[in-house]
Phi, psi and omega in degrees: 000134175266128185244125181241112169301155174246183179288351180247131179306125173093341177277118185230141171261134183238140172232110183288157173286124183255126175257113181245144170211195183300337184273341185141220181225158174214139176200154178279115173289326180210137174221114185304313182301311180293320182297317183288325170302327182274353180103010181273164173297153177292328192230125174247143186251343186212137177241132182236159176217131168234146181236134189216156177265166179307136179092346181287137173235126177247122181129176007268120184249149175207171176231138173198129011273356178271063191299150177235135166269147187224133171251118191245134174217150173266114180283326179217142176083199185215137178226157171257111186256142190229137169239132179237122176290115182245016181281116180303138179086354182288142173297342183244022178305132183079357178273159181217159176233152175224154179211148172271126173247134181211165178287349176262330175271338174064012180291151170232156173234144175252121177257111188280167179304142178094006179242147173269159186222140173199165175207154181243137180267126188256341176267180178301327169205172182206137173247124187243133180246136169214134176262148183236152180277347173217160184285150181297133180230101182301331184285344179246004177295136169238153174220141179243147177296127186304328183250028180308122188291332176296331181280325178055045177288134182266070180297150180272006177232137184272322188229076186285163171274124185239148163293153179303319184296327177281324177300320184264016181293150177285163169289161180296326179292341178273357178272133186293137185305334180285354183264352186249147174288161179251141179289131177240108176297148185235000000 
């Protein structure tokens, strides 16, 4: 597995070793041993799959106080995946990183707790798999507007298809401080 750190602490790009032959391909989507060696959590408690069509943008989502880390991959199609540091007091607060994940490049991104997450579908459709470090809790769910001008995310779609809750989401600056995670220096 090739492990690539990003410009944001804890956000990691992973590229598994792919074994291909005339029959197709094989690769490990998750190995606890290799994941922990790469700096990922030892335990994931929930696995989710979403299927979306071209131009759909999901996010920017987070949970607090039941924060979730997410290991994200595109099983089919291609997405532009984004992680935003929303930890109050963090030196990288409000900064983002993005990566193209696809069924052909097999890359995964780990979005740690304390970050918002979203993705835009770039192919005709995409099936996205993500494992989380905590269970989904609608009572602690938060959403940040995808086109928050202070974040300046360079999305590959100008007029995305959005869920009503994403379309009406507040700017990061409009979210009450007690609804956001805090940075803890290590």
